PyMOL CGO cylinders between C-alpha atoms (Angstrom):
from pymol import cmd
from pymol.cgo import CYLINDER

trace = [
    CYLINDER, -26.90, 31.65, -5.40, -30.53, 32.85, -4.89, 0.3, 1, 1, 1, 1, 1, 1,
    CYLINDER, -30.53, 32.85, -4.89, -31.89, 31.69, -1.54, 0.3, 1, 1, 1, 1, 1, 1,
    CYLINDER, -31.89, 31.69, -1.54, -35.44, 31.81, -3.17, 0.3, 1, 1, 1, 1, 1, 1,
    CYLINDER, -35.44, 31.81, -3.17, -37.47, 29.16, -0.87, 0.3, 1, 1, 1, 1, 1, 1,
    CYLINDER, -37.47, 29.16, -0.87, -39.79, 27.42, -3.75, 0.3, 1, 1, 1, 1, 1, 1,
    CYLINDER, -39.79, 27.42, -3.75, -42.09, 24.37, -3.63, 0.3, 1, 1, 1, 1, 1, 1,
    CYLINDER, -42.09, 24.37, -3.63, -41.58, 21.26, -5.96, 0.3, 1, 1, 1, 1, 1, 1,
    CYLINDER, -41.58, 21.26, -5.96, -44.93, 19.71, -6.86, 0.3, 1, 1, 1, 1, 1, 1,
    CYLINDER, -44.93, 19.71, -6.86, -45.34, 16.33, -7.29, 0.3, 1, 1, 1, 1, 1, 1,
    CYLINDER, -45.34, 16.33, -7.29, -48.42, 14.37, -8.18, 0.3, 1, 1, 1, 1, 1, 1,
    CYLINDER, -48.42, 14.37, -8.18, -48.60, 10.52, -7.42, 0.3, 1, 1, 1, 1, 1, 1,
    CYLINDER, -48.60, 10.52, -7.42, -51.40, 8.44, -8.46, 0.3, 1, 1, 1, 1, 1, 1,
    CYLINDER, -51.40, 8.44, -8.46, -52.49, 4.30, -6.93, 0.3, 1, 1, 1, 1, 1, 1,
    CYLINDER, -52.49, 4.30, -6.93, -51.36, 2.24, -4.37, 0.3, 1, 1, 1, 1, 1, 1,
    CYLINDER, -51.36, 2.24, -4.37, -48.14, 3.31, -2.42, 0.3, 1, 1, 1, 1, 1, 1,
    CYLINDER, -48.14, 3.31, -2.42, -46.24, 1.01, 0.15, 0.3, 1, 1, 1, 1, 1, 1,
    CYLINDER, -46.24, 1.01, 0.15, -44.36, 2.94, 2.99, 0.3, 1, 1, 1, 1, 1, 1,
    CYLINDER, -44.36, 2.94, 2.99, -41.28, 2.21, 1.81, 0.3, 1, 1, 1, 1, 1, 1,
    CYLINDER, -41.28, 2.21, 1.81, -41.79, 3.14, -1.35, 0.3, 1, 1, 1, 1, 1, 1,
    CYLINDER, -41.79, 3.14, -1.35, -42.48, 6.58, -1.35, 0.3, 1, 1, 1, 1, 1, 1,
    CYLINDER, -42.48, 6.58, -1.35, -39.92, 6.97, 2.13, 0.3, 1, 1, 1, 1, 1, 1,
    CYLINDER, -39.92, 6.97, 2.13, -37.45, 5.07, -0.82, 0.3, 1, 1, 1, 1, 1, 1,
    CYLINDER, -37.45, 5.07, -0.82, -38.64, 8.35, -3.26, 0.3, 1, 1, 1, 1, 1, 1,
    CYLINDER, -38.64, 8.35, -3.26, -38.28, 11.28, -1.09, 0.3, 1, 1, 1, 1, 1, 1,
    CYLINDER, -38.28, 11.28, -1.09, -35.03, 10.17, 0.09, 0.3, 1, 1, 1, 1, 1, 1,
    CYLINDER, -35.03, 10.17, 0.09, -33.92, 9.44, -3.55, 0.3, 1, 1, 1, 1, 1, 1,
    CYLINDER, -33.92, 9.44, -3.55, -35.47, 13.52, -4.49, 0.3, 1, 1, 1, 1, 1, 1,
    CYLINDER, -35.47, 13.52, -4.49, -33.24, 14.27, -0.78, 0.3, 1, 1, 1, 1, 1, 1,
    CYLINDER, -33.24, 14.27, -0.78, -30.04, 13.12, -2.16, 0.3, 1, 1, 1, 1, 1, 1,
    CYLINDER, -30.04, 13.12, -2.16, -30.22, 14.56, -5.79, 0.3, 1, 1, 1, 1, 1, 1,
    CYLINDER, -30.22, 14.56, -5.79, -30.66, 18.29, -4.48, 0.3, 1, 1, 1, 1, 1, 1,
    CYLINDER, -30.66, 18.29, -4.48, -27.53, 18.12, -1.99, 0.3, 1, 1, 1, 1, 1, 1,
    CYLINDER, -27.53, 18.12, -1.99, -25.76, 16.86, -4.69, 0.3, 1, 1, 1, 1, 1, 1,
    CYLINDER, -25.76, 16.86, -4.69, -26.49, 19.39, -7.35, 0.3, 1, 1, 1, 1, 1, 1,
    CYLINDER, -26.49, 19.39, -7.35, -27.00, 21.59, -4.04, 0.3, 1, 1, 1, 1, 1, 1,
    CYLINDER, -27.00, 21.59, -4.04, -23.46, 20.79, -3.42, 0.3, 1, 1, 1, 1, 1, 1,
    CYLINDER, -23.46, 20.79, -3.42, -21.98, 20.96, -6.97, 0.3, 1, 1, 1, 1, 1, 1,
    CYLINDER, -21.98, 20.96, -6.97, -23.71, 24.88, -7.53, 0.3, 1, 1, 1, 1, 1, 1,
    CYLINDER, -23.71, 24.88, -7.53, -22.28, 25.90, -4.46, 0.3, 1, 1, 1, 1, 1, 1,
    CYLINDER, -22.28, 25.90, -4.46, -18.74, 24.44, -5.38, 0.3, 1, 1, 1, 1, 1, 1,
    CYLINDER, -18.74, 24.44, -5.38, -18.65, 26.18, -8.82, 0.3, 1, 1, 1, 1, 1, 1,
    CYLINDER, -18.65, 26.18, -8.82, -19.71, 29.04, -6.68, 0.3, 1, 1, 1, 1, 1, 1,
    CYLINDER, -19.71, 29.04, -6.68, -16.04, 29.00, -4.56, 0.3, 1, 1, 1, 1, 1, 1,
    CYLINDER, -16.04, 29.00, -4.56, -14.38, 28.56, -7.67, 0.3, 1, 1, 1, 1, 1, 1,
    CYLINDER, -14.38, 28.56, -7.67, -15.48, 31.68, -9.49, 0.3, 1, 1, 1, 1, 1, 1,
    CYLINDER, -15.48, 31.68, -9.49, -14.93, 33.60, -5.95, 0.3, 1, 1, 1, 1, 1, 1,
    CYLINDER, -14.93, 33.60, -5.95, -11.59, 32.22, -5.90, 0.3, 1, 1, 1, 1, 1, 1,
    CYLINDER, -11.59, 32.22, -5.90, -11.12, 32.56, -9.86, 0.3, 1, 1, 1, 1, 1, 1,
    CYLINDER, -11.12, 32.56, -9.86, -11.93, 36.29, -8.83, 0.3, 1, 1, 1, 1, 1, 1,
    CYLINDER, -11.93, 36.29, -8.83, -10.26, 36.68, -6.30, 0.3, 1, 1, 1, 1, 1, 1,
    CYLINDER, -10.26, 36.68, -6.30, -6.61, 35.49, -8.31, 0.3, 1, 1, 1, 1, 1, 1,
    CYLINDER, -6.61, 35.49, -8.31, -7.35, 37.82, -10.75, 0.3, 1, 1, 1, 1, 1, 1,
    CYLINDER, -7.35, 37.82, -10.75, -7.80, 41.03, -9.02, 0.3, 1, 1, 1, 1, 1, 1,
    CYLINDER, -7.80, 41.03, -9.02, -4.69, 39.52, -7.20, 0.3, 1, 1, 1, 1, 1, 1,
    CYLINDER, -4.69, 39.52, -7.20, -2.57, 40.09, -10.53, 0.3, 1, 1, 1, 1, 1, 1,
    CYLINDER, -2.57, 40.09, -10.53, -3.24, 43.81, -11.16, 0.3, 1, 1, 1, 1, 1, 1,
    CYLINDER, -3.24, 43.81, -11.16, -3.35, 44.75, -7.05, 0.3, 1, 1, 1, 1, 1, 1,
    CYLINDER, -3.35, 44.75, -7.05, 1.06, 46.41, -6.31, 0.3, 1, 1, 1, 1, 1, 1,
    CYLINDER, 1.06, 46.41, -6.31, 2.72, 45.73, -5.18, 0.3, 1, 1, 1, 1, 1, 1,
    CYLINDER, 2.72, 45.73, -5.18, 2.02, 41.91, -5.98, 0.3, 1, 1, 1, 1, 1, 1,
    CYLINDER, 2.02, 41.91, -5.98, 1.57, 42.63, -9.69, 0.3, 1, 1, 1, 1, 1, 1,
    CYLINDER, 1.57, 42.63, -9.69, 4.58, 41.17, -11.10, 0.3, 1, 1, 1, 1, 1, 1,
    CYLINDER, 4.58, 41.17, -11.10, 5.38, 38.43, -8.90, 0.3, 1, 1, 1, 1, 1, 1,
    CYLINDER, 5.38, 38.43, -8.90, 2.04, 36.85, -9.25, 0.3, 1, 1, 1, 1, 1, 1,
    CYLINDER, 2.04, 36.85, -9.25, 2.27, 37.80, -12.83, 0.3, 1, 1, 1, 1, 1, 1,
    CYLINDER, 2.27, 37.80, -12.83, 3.74, 34.39, -13.68, 0.3, 1, 1, 1, 1, 1, 1,
    CYLINDER, 3.74, 34.39, -13.68, 2.64, 31.86, -11.48, 0.3, 1, 1, 1, 1, 1, 1,
    CYLINDER, 2.64, 31.86, -11.48, -1.44, 33.01, -12.50, 0.3, 1, 1, 1, 1, 1, 1,
    CYLINDER, -1.44, 33.01, -12.50, -0.05, 32.55, -16.71, 0.3, 1, 1, 1, 1, 1, 1,
    CYLINDER, -0.05, 32.55, -16.71, 0.99, 29.08, -15.22, 0.3, 1, 1, 1, 1, 1, 1,
    CYLINDER, 0.99, 29.08, -15.22, -2.03, 28.59, -13.17, 0.3, 1, 1, 1, 1, 1, 1,
    CYLINDER, -2.03, 28.59, -13.17, -4.21, 29.88, -16.44, 0.3, 1, 1, 1, 1, 1, 1,
    CYLINDER, -4.21, 29.88, -16.44, -2.77, 27.15, -18.85, 0.3, 1, 1, 1, 1, 1, 1,
    CYLINDER, -2.77, 27.15, -18.85, -3.02, 24.29, -16.57, 0.3, 1, 1, 1, 1, 1, 1,
    CYLINDER, -3.02, 24.29, -16.57, -6.08, 22.15, -17.40, 0.3, 1, 1, 1, 1, 1, 1,
    CYLINDER, -6.08, 22.15, -17.40, -7.43, 22.19, -13.94, 0.3, 1, 1, 1, 1, 1, 1,
    CYLINDER, -7.43, 22.19, -13.94, -6.24, 25.61, -12.09, 0.3, 1, 1, 1, 1, 1, 1,
    CYLINDER, -6.24, 25.61, -12.09, -8.44, 25.72, -9.30, 0.3, 1, 1, 1, 1, 1, 1,
    CYLINDER, -8.44, 25.72, -9.30, -9.39, 21.72, -8.07, 0.3, 1, 1, 1, 1, 1, 1,
    CYLINDER, -9.39, 21.72, -8.07, -11.94, 21.27, -6.87, 0.3, 1, 1, 1, 1, 1, 1,
    CYLINDER, -11.94, 21.27, -6.87, -12.91, 19.14, -3.37, 0.3, 1, 1, 1, 1, 1, 1,
    CYLINDER, -12.91, 19.14, -3.37, -13.42, 15.74, -5.32, 0.3, 1, 1, 1, 1, 1, 1,
    CYLINDER, -13.42, 15.74, -5.32, -13.07, 13.71, -2.27, 0.3, 1, 1, 1, 1, 1, 1,
    CYLINDER, -13.07, 13.71, -2.27, -16.44, 15.25, -0.49, 0.3, 1, 1, 1, 1, 1, 1,
    CYLINDER, -16.44, 15.25, -0.49, -17.83, 15.00, -3.84, 0.3, 1, 1, 1, 1, 1, 1,
    CYLINDER, -17.83, 15.00, -3.84, -17.15, 11.04, -4.44, 0.3, 1, 1, 1, 1, 1, 1,
    CYLINDER, -17.15, 11.04, -4.44, -17.11, 9.73, -1.22, 0.3, 1, 1, 1, 1, 1, 1,
    CYLINDER, -17.11, 9.73, -1.22, -21.03, 9.53, -0.43, 0.3, 1, 1, 1, 1, 1, 1,
    CYLINDER, -21.03, 9.53, -0.43, -20.44, 8.74, 2.92, 0.3, 1, 1, 1, 1, 1, 1,
    CYLINDER, -20.44, 8.74, 2.92, -19.72, 12.07, 3.23, 0.3, 1, 1, 1, 1, 1, 1,
    CYLINDER, -19.72, 12.07, 3.23, -22.44, 13.31, 0.77, 0.3, 1, 1, 1, 1, 1, 1,
    CYLINDER, -22.44, 13.31, 0.77, -24.56, 12.73, 3.01, 0.3, 1, 1, 1, 1, 1, 1,
    CYLINDER, -24.56, 12.73, 3.01, -22.92, 14.67, 6.20, 0.3, 1, 1, 1, 1, 1, 1,
    CYLINDER, -22.92, 14.67, 6.20, -23.47, 16.91, 3.82, 0.3, 1, 1, 1, 1, 1, 1,
    CYLINDER, -23.47, 16.91, 3.82, -26.79, 18.50, 6.10, 0.3, 1, 1, 1, 1, 1, 1,
    CYLINDER, -26.79, 18.50, 6.10, -25.09, 18.76, 8.70, 0.3, 1, 1, 1, 1, 1, 1,
    CYLINDER, -25.09, 18.76, 8.70, -23.54, 21.58, 7.11, 0.3, 1, 1, 1, 1, 1, 1,
    CYLINDER, -23.54, 21.58, 7.11, -26.47, 23.14, 5.52, 0.3, 1, 1, 1, 1, 1, 1,
    CYLINDER, -26.47, 23.14, 5.52, -29.14, 25.88, 7.11, 0.3, 1, 1, 1, 1, 1, 1,
    CYLINDER, -29.14, 25.88, 7.11, -32.33, 24.30, 7.91, 0.3, 1, 1, 1, 1, 1, 1,
    CYLINDER, -32.33, 24.30, 7.91, -34.04, 26.27, 5.12, 0.3, 1, 1, 1, 1, 1, 1,
    CYLINDER, -34.04, 26.27, 5.12, -31.38, 25.23, 2.82, 0.3, 1, 1, 1, 1, 1, 1,
    CYLINDER, -31.38, 25.23, 2.82, -32.69, 21.76, 3.14, 0.3, 1, 1, 1, 1, 1, 1,
    CYLINDER, -32.69, 21.76, 3.14, -35.33, 19.32, 1.43, 0.3, 1, 1, 1, 1, 1, 1,
    CYLINDER, -35.33, 19.32, 1.43, -38.32, 19.77, 2.89, 0.3, 1, 1, 1, 1, 1, 1,
    CYLINDER, -38.32, 19.77, 2.89, -41.63, 18.39, 3.54, 0.3, 1, 1, 1, 1, 1, 1,
    CYLINDER, -41.63, 18.39, 3.54, -44.24, 21.09, 3.22, 0.3, 1, 1, 1, 1, 1, 1,
    CYLINDER, -44.24, 21.09, 3.22, -47.29, 18.79, 1.94, 0.3, 1, 1, 1, 1, 1, 1,
    CYLINDER, -47.29, 18.79, 1.94, -48.24, 15.72, 1.42, 0.3, 1, 1, 1, 1, 1, 1,
    CYLINDER, -48.24, 15.72, 1.42, -51.70, 14.56, 0.39, 0.3, 1, 1, 1, 1, 1, 1,
    CYLINDER, -51.70, 14.56, 0.39, -52.56, 10.87, -0.16, 0.3, 1, 1, 1, 1, 1, 1,
    CYLINDER, -52.56, 10.87, -0.16, -55.11, 9.41, -2.41, 0.3, 1, 1, 1, 1, 1, 1,
    CYLINDER, -55.11, 9.41, -2.41, -55.58, 8.71, -6.32, 0.3, 1, 1, 1, 1, 1, 1,
    CYLINDER, -55.58, 8.71, -6.32, -54.59, 11.56, -7.50, 0.3, 1, 1, 1, 1, 1, 1,
    CYLINDER, -54.59, 11.56, -7.50, -52.77, 13.18, -4.21, 0.3, 1, 1, 1, 1, 1, 1,
    CYLINDER, -52.77, 13.18, -4.21, -49.52, 15.57, -4.31, 0.3, 1, 1, 1, 1, 1, 1,
    CYLINDER, -49.52, 15.57, -4.31, -46.61, 15.27, -2.18, 0.3, 1, 1, 1, 1, 1, 1,
    CYLINDER, -46.61, 15.27, -2.18, -45.49, 19.53, -1.60, 0.3, 1, 1, 1, 1, 1, 1,
    CYLINDER, -45.49, 19.53, -1.60, -41.57, 19.28, -1.22, 0.3, 1, 1, 1, 1, 1, 1,
    CYLINDER, -41.57, 19.28, -1.22, -39.81, 22.47, -0.40, 0.3, 1, 1, 1, 1, 1, 1,
    CYLINDER, -39.81, 22.47, -0.40, -36.18, 23.45, -0.96, 0.3, 1, 1, 1, 1, 1, 1,
    CYLINDER, -36.18, 23.45, -0.96, -33.88, 26.21, -3.16, 0.3, 1, 1, 1, 1, 1, 1,
    CYLINDER, -33.88, 26.21, -3.16, -35.37, 27.90, -5.72, 0.3, 1, 1, 1, 1, 1, 1,
    CYLINDER, -35.37, 27.90, -5.72, -32.23, 27.26, -8.26, 0.3, 1, 1, 1, 1, 1, 1,
    CYLINDER, -32.23, 27.26, -8.26, -31.64, 23.74, -7.56, 0.3, 1, 1, 1, 1, 1, 1,
    CYLINDER, -31.64, 23.74, -7.56, -35.56, 22.47, -7.18, 0.3, 1, 1, 1, 1, 1, 1,
    CYLINDER, -35.56, 22.47, -7.18, -35.72, 24.20, -10.25, 0.3, 1, 1, 1, 1, 1, 1,
    CYLINDER, -35.72, 24.20, -10.25, -32.96, 21.27, -11.70, 0.3, 1, 1, 1, 1, 1, 1,
    CYLINDER, -32.96, 21.27, -11.70, -34.63, 18.52, -10.03, 0.3, 1, 1, 1, 1, 1, 1,
    CYLINDER, -34.63, 18.52, -10.03, -38.00, 19.05, -11.34, 0.3, 1, 1, 1, 1, 1, 1,
    CYLINDER, -38.00, 19.05, -11.34, -36.00, 19.38, -14.69, 0.3, 1, 1, 1, 1, 1, 1,
    CYLINDER, -36.00, 19.38, -14.69, -34.61, 16.01, -13.78, 0.3, 1, 1, 1, 1, 1, 1,
    CYLINDER, -34.61, 16.01, -13.78, -37.89, 14.17, -12.81, 0.3, 1, 1, 1, 1, 1, 1,
    CYLINDER, -37.89, 14.17, -12.81, -40.02, 15.36, -15.90, 0.3, 1, 1, 1, 1, 1, 1,
    CYLINDER, -40.02, 15.36, -15.90, -37.54, 14.21, -18.40, 0.3, 1, 1, 1, 1, 1, 1,
    CYLINDER, -37.54, 14.21, -18.40, -38.26, 10.80, -17.03, 0.3, 1, 1, 1, 1, 1, 1,
    CYLINDER, -38.26, 10.80, -17.03, -42.14, 11.33, -16.77, 0.3, 1, 1, 1, 1, 1, 1,
    CYLINDER, -42.14, 11.33, -16.77, -41.46, 12.11, -20.64, 0.3, 1, 1, 1, 1, 1, 1,
    CYLINDER, -41.46, 12.11, -20.64, -39.42, 9.04, -21.79, 0.3, 1, 1, 1, 1, 1, 1,
    CYLINDER, -39.42, 9.04, -21.79, -42.35, 7.58, -20.35, 0.3, 1, 1, 1, 1, 1, 1,
    CYLINDER, -42.35, 7.58, -20.35, -44.93, 9.09, -21.96, 0.3, 1, 1, 1, 1, 1, 1,
    CYLINDER, -44.93, 9.09, -21.96, -42.82, 9.11, -25.38, 0.3, 1, 1, 1, 1, 1, 1,
    CYLINDER, -42.82, 9.11, -25.38, -42.57, 4.81, -24.90, 0.3, 1, 1, 1, 1, 1, 1,
    CYLINDER, -42.57, 4.81, -24.90, -45.67, 4.63, -24.63, 0.3, 1, 1, 1, 1, 1, 1,
    CYLINDER, -45.67, 4.63, -24.63, -46.16, 6.21, -28.16, 0.3, 1, 1, 1, 1, 1, 1,
    CYLINDER, -46.16, 6.21, -28.16, -43.12, 4.77, -30.21, 0.3, 1, 1, 1, 1, 1, 1,
    CYLINDER, -43.12, 4.77, -30.21, -43.51, 1.33, -32.26, 0.3, 1, 1, 1, 1, 1, 1,
    CYLINDER, -43.51, 1.33, -32.26, -40.35, -0.34, -31.77, 0.3, 1, 1, 1, 1, 1, 1,
    CYLINDER, -40.35, -0.34, -31.77, -39.16, -3.63, -30.51, 0.3, 1, 1, 1, 1, 1, 1,
    CYLINDER, -39.16, -3.63, -30.51, -37.67, -4.98, -27.21, 0.3, 1, 1, 1, 1, 1, 1,
    CYLINDER, -37.67, -4.98, -27.21, -33.98, -4.12, -28.03, 0.3, 1, 1, 1, 1, 1, 1,
    CYLINDER, -33.98, -4.12, -28.03, -34.41, -1.13, -29.66, 0.3, 1, 1, 1, 1, 1, 1,
    CYLINDER, -34.41, -1.13, -29.66, -36.38, 0.66, -26.64, 0.3, 1, 1, 1, 1, 1, 1,
    CYLINDER, -36.38, 0.66, -26.64, -33.66, -1.10, -24.43, 0.3, 1, 1, 1, 1, 1, 1,
    CYLINDER, -33.66, -1.10, -24.43, -31.39, 0.89, -26.22, 0.3, 1, 1, 1, 1, 1, 1,
    CYLINDER, -31.39, 0.89, -26.22, -33.20, 4.13, -25.98, 0.3, 1, 1, 1, 1, 1, 1,
    CYLINDER, -33.20, 4.13, -25.98, -33.76, 4.14, -22.41, 0.3, 1, 1, 1, 1, 1, 1,
    CYLINDER, -33.76, 4.14, -22.41, -30.35, 3.57, -21.54, 0.3, 1, 1, 1, 1, 1, 1,
    CYLINDER, -30.35, 3.57, -21.54, -29.67, 6.52, -23.36, 0.3, 1, 1, 1, 1, 1, 1,
    CYLINDER, -29.67, 6.52, -23.36, -32.05, 8.40, -22.15, 0.3, 1, 1, 1, 1, 1, 1,
    CYLINDER, -32.05, 8.40, -22.15, -31.28, 7.81, -18.42, 0.3, 1, 1, 1, 1, 1, 1,
    CYLINDER, -31.28, 7.81, -18.42, -27.37, 8.45, -19.20, 0.3, 1, 1, 1, 1, 1, 1,
    CYLINDER, -27.37, 8.45, -19.20, -27.78, 12.10, -20.73, 0.3, 1, 1, 1, 1, 1, 1,
    CYLINDER, -27.78, 12.10, -20.73, -30.54, 12.64, -17.92, 0.3, 1, 1, 1, 1, 1, 1,
    CYLINDER, -30.54, 12.64, -17.92, -28.37, 12.11, -15.56, 0.3, 1, 1, 1, 1, 1, 1,
    CYLINDER, -28.37, 12.11, -15.56, -25.07, 13.67, -17.31, 0.3, 1, 1, 1, 1, 1, 1,
    CYLINDER, -25.07, 13.67, -17.31, -28.02, 16.79, -17.77, 0.3, 1, 1, 1, 1, 1, 1,
    CYLINDER, -28.02, 16.79, -17.77, -27.51, 16.95, -14.35, 0.3, 1, 1, 1, 1, 1, 1,
    CYLINDER, -27.51, 16.95, -14.35, -23.85, 16.87, -13.16, 0.3, 1, 1, 1, 1, 1, 1,
    CYLINDER, -23.85, 16.87, -13.16, -22.93, 18.38, -16.07, 0.3, 1, 1, 1, 1, 1, 1,
    CYLINDER, -22.93, 18.38, -16.07, -21.44, 21.31, -13.97, 0.3, 1, 1, 1, 1, 1, 1,
    CYLINDER, -21.44, 21.31, -13.97, -18.96, 18.99, -13.13, 0.3, 1, 1, 1, 1, 1, 1,
    CYLINDER, -18.96, 18.99, -13.13, -17.51, 19.74, -16.44, 0.3, 1, 1, 1, 1, 1, 1,
    CYLINDER, -17.51, 19.74, -16.44, -17.12, 23.45, -16.23, 0.3, 1, 1, 1, 1, 1, 1,
    CYLINDER, -17.12, 23.45, -16.23, -15.34, 23.06, -12.54, 0.3, 1, 1, 1, 1, 1, 1,
    CYLINDER, -15.34, 23.06, -12.54, -13.17, 20.89, -14.75, 0.3, 1, 1, 1, 1, 1, 1,
    CYLINDER, -13.17, 20.89, -14.75, -14.26, 16.94, -13.00, 0.3, 1, 1, 1, 1, 1, 1,
    CYLINDER, -14.26, 16.94, -13.00, -12.26, 13.83, -15.20, 0.3, 1, 1, 1, 1, 1, 1,
    CYLINDER, -12.26, 13.83, -15.20, -14.00, 11.30, -17.85, 0.3, 1, 1, 1, 1, 1, 1,
    CYLINDER, -14.00, 11.30, -17.85, -13.44, 9.17, -15.05, 0.3, 1, 1, 1, 1, 1, 1,
    CYLINDER, -13.44, 9.17, -15.05, -15.28, 11.81, -12.03, 0.3, 1, 1, 1, 1, 1, 1,
    CYLINDER, -15.28, 11.81, -12.03, -17.47, 12.84, -14.32, 0.3, 1, 1, 1, 1, 1, 1,
    CYLINDER, -17.47, 12.84, -14.32, -18.88, 8.53, -14.49, 0.3, 1, 1, 1, 1, 1, 1,
    CYLINDER, -18.88, 8.53, -14.49, -18.33, 8.29, -11.13, 0.3, 1, 1, 1, 1, 1, 1,
    CYLINDER, -18.33, 8.29, -11.13, -21.33, 10.77, -10.16, 0.3, 1, 1, 1, 1, 1, 1,
    CYLINDER, -21.33, 10.77, -10.16, -23.76, 9.66, -13.53, 0.3, 1, 1, 1, 1, 1, 1,
    CYLINDER, -23.76, 9.66, -13.53, -23.45, 6.11, -12.04, 0.3, 1, 1, 1, 1, 1, 1,
    CYLINDER, -23.45, 6.11, -12.04, -24.85, 7.56, -8.42, 0.3, 1, 1, 1, 1, 1, 1,
    CYLINDER, -24.85, 7.56, -8.42, -27.26, 9.79, -9.48, 0.3, 1, 1, 1, 1, 1, 1,
    CYLINDER, -27.26, 9.79, -9.48, -28.61, 6.62, -12.10, 0.3, 1, 1, 1, 1, 1, 1,
    CYLINDER, -28.61, 6.62, -12.10, -29.02, 4.58, -8.94, 0.3, 1, 1, 1, 1, 1, 1,
    CYLINDER, -29.02, 4.58, -8.94, -31.27, 7.42, -7.18, 0.3, 1, 1, 1, 1, 1, 1,
    CYLINDER, -31.27, 7.42, -7.18, -33.13, 7.48, -11.17, 0.3, 1, 1, 1, 1, 1, 1,
    CYLINDER, -33.13, 7.48, -11.17, -33.85, 3.85, -11.24, 0.3, 1, 1, 1, 1, 1, 1,
    CYLINDER, -33.85, 3.85, -11.24, -36.24, 4.45, -7.64, 0.3, 1, 1, 1, 1, 1, 1,
    CYLINDER, -36.24, 4.45, -7.64, -38.21, 7.25, -9.52, 0.3, 1, 1, 1, 1, 1, 1,
    CYLINDER, -38.21, 7.25, -9.52, -38.55, 5.22, -13.29, 0.3, 1, 1, 1, 1, 1, 1,
    CYLINDER, -38.55, 5.22, -13.29, -40.13, 2.53, -11.37, 0.3, 1, 1, 1, 1, 1, 1,
    CYLINDER, -40.13, 2.53, -11.37, -42.29, 4.28, -10.14, 0.3, 1, 1, 1, 1, 1, 1,
    CYLINDER, -42.29, 4.28, -10.14, -43.01, 6.38, -13.27, 0.3, 1, 1, 1, 1, 1, 1,
    CYLINDER, -43.01, 6.38, -13.27, -43.40, 3.13, -14.62, 0.3, 1, 1, 1, 1, 1, 1,
    CYLINDER, -43.40, 3.13, -14.62, -46.32, 1.81, -12.21, 0.3, 1, 1, 1, 1, 1, 1,
    CYLINDER, -46.32, 1.81, -12.21, -47.98, 5.13, -13.10, 0.3, 1, 1, 1, 1, 1, 1,
    CYLINDER, -47.98, 5.13, -13.10, -47.39, 6.53, -9.39, 0.3, 1, 1, 1, 1, 1, 1,
    CYLINDER, -47.39, 6.53, -9.39, -45.06, 9.50, -10.28, 0.3, 1, 1, 1, 1, 1, 1,
    CYLINDER, -45.06, 9.50, -10.28, -47.16, 10.87, -13.00, 0.3, 1, 1, 1, 1, 1, 1,
    CYLINDER, -47.16, 10.87, -13.00, -46.44, 14.81, -12.52, 0.3, 1, 1, 1, 1, 1, 1,
    CYLINDER, -46.44, 14.81, -12.52, -43.68, 17.10, -11.55, 0.3, 1, 1, 1, 1, 1, 1,
    CYLINDER, -43.68, 17.10, -11.55, -44.15, 21.03, -11.60, 0.3, 1, 1, 1, 1, 1, 1,
    CYLINDER, -44.15, 21.03, -11.60, -43.16, 24.12, -9.55, 0.3, 1, 1, 1, 1, 1, 1,
    CYLINDER, -43.16, 24.12, -9.55, -45.40, 25.94, -7.72, 0.3, 1, 1, 1, 1, 1, 1,
    CYLINDER, -45.40, 25.94, -7.72, -45.75, 29.82, -7.80, 0.3, 1, 1, 1, 1, 1, 1,
    CYLINDER, -45.75, 29.82, -7.80, -47.22, 30.27, -11.81, 0.3, 1, 1, 1, 1, 1, 1,
    CYLINDER, -47.22, 30.27, -11.81, -50.63, 30.48, -10.75, 0.3, 1, 1, 1, 1, 1, 1,
    CYLINDER, -50.63, 30.48, -10.75, -50.27, 27.94, -8.20, 0.3, 1, 1, 1, 1, 1, 1,
    CYLINDER, -50.27, 27.94, -8.20, -50.79, 27.49, -4.66, 0.3, 1, 1, 1, 1, 1, 1,
    CYLINDER, -50.79, 27.49, -4.66, -50.01, 25.27, -1.74, 0.3, 1, 1, 1, 1, 1, 1,
    CYLINDER, -50.01, 25.27, -1.74, -53.18, 26.60, 0.32, 0.3, 1, 1, 1, 1, 1, 1,
    CYLINDER, -53.18, 26.60, 0.32, -51.30, 28.05, 3.17, 0.3, 1, 1, 1, 1, 1, 1,
    CYLINDER, -51.30, 28.05, 3.17, -48.50, 31.23, 3.46, 0.3, 1, 1, 1, 1, 1, 1,
    CYLINDER, -48.50, 31.23, 3.46, -45.27, 29.36, 2.33, 0.3, 1, 1, 1, 1, 1, 1,
    CYLINDER, -45.27, 29.36, 2.33, -43.54, 32.70, 3.65, 0.3, 1, 1, 1, 1, 1, 1,
]
cmd.load_cgo(trace, "trace")
C-alpha cells in the first residue's frame, strides 16, 4: 500500500456545537480505520495467494502441494479473512493501537468560520475513498433539492442511495469472499456512521469535501 500522506479537506458552514464536531470527526475516523483494515487484509490475502502459487512450483514441494492447492482453489474461500477482527467492532476500535502514528487520521487544521475548513491527514489511498464516500452524501443532497418527488418516493430513493454508498465503501469484502451476512453487517456499521454525516449535510453544515494537492495548499509545509 502506498503510504503517501494526503489531506482531506472538509468545507463547513453555519453554527457547530462541540458534540456535532466530535461526532463528525469520530465517524470519519471510524470509516478511515475500517477501510484501512480492509485494505490491509486484502493485501495480506494477495500475499498469501502469491506465496502458495510460488510454492506450488518450487521443488521438492511441487508434487506434494499440487493436489492440496487445487482443492484450495476450488474452495469458494481459499484464504478466509480474519472476520472476527472485522466484525467485533470493539476489536476494530482497538485497531488504532497497532497503527503507526503516520497511518492514523490526524487533525492538521481547524478553521471555524462560516465558511470554514477542517483538514484531516491520512494515507492518501484511504482518505481518497473517504472523500468519495462523503462526496456522494453531498451530491445526494444537491440532487434531492433538484428533484420534484413526493415524500414516499424521496424516502425510497434516499434509502437506496445510502445503502449503495455504504456497499461501495466495503466492496473489498466481496473480493475477499465475505458472505452476504458479513457484508450486511459491514454495511449496517458504515450506515450508522453515514447517518451522522448525512444530518450535517442536510443542515448545510458540511458543504464540500476535497483532497489537497491539485494546486491547493494548507498554508503550511505538509512534509
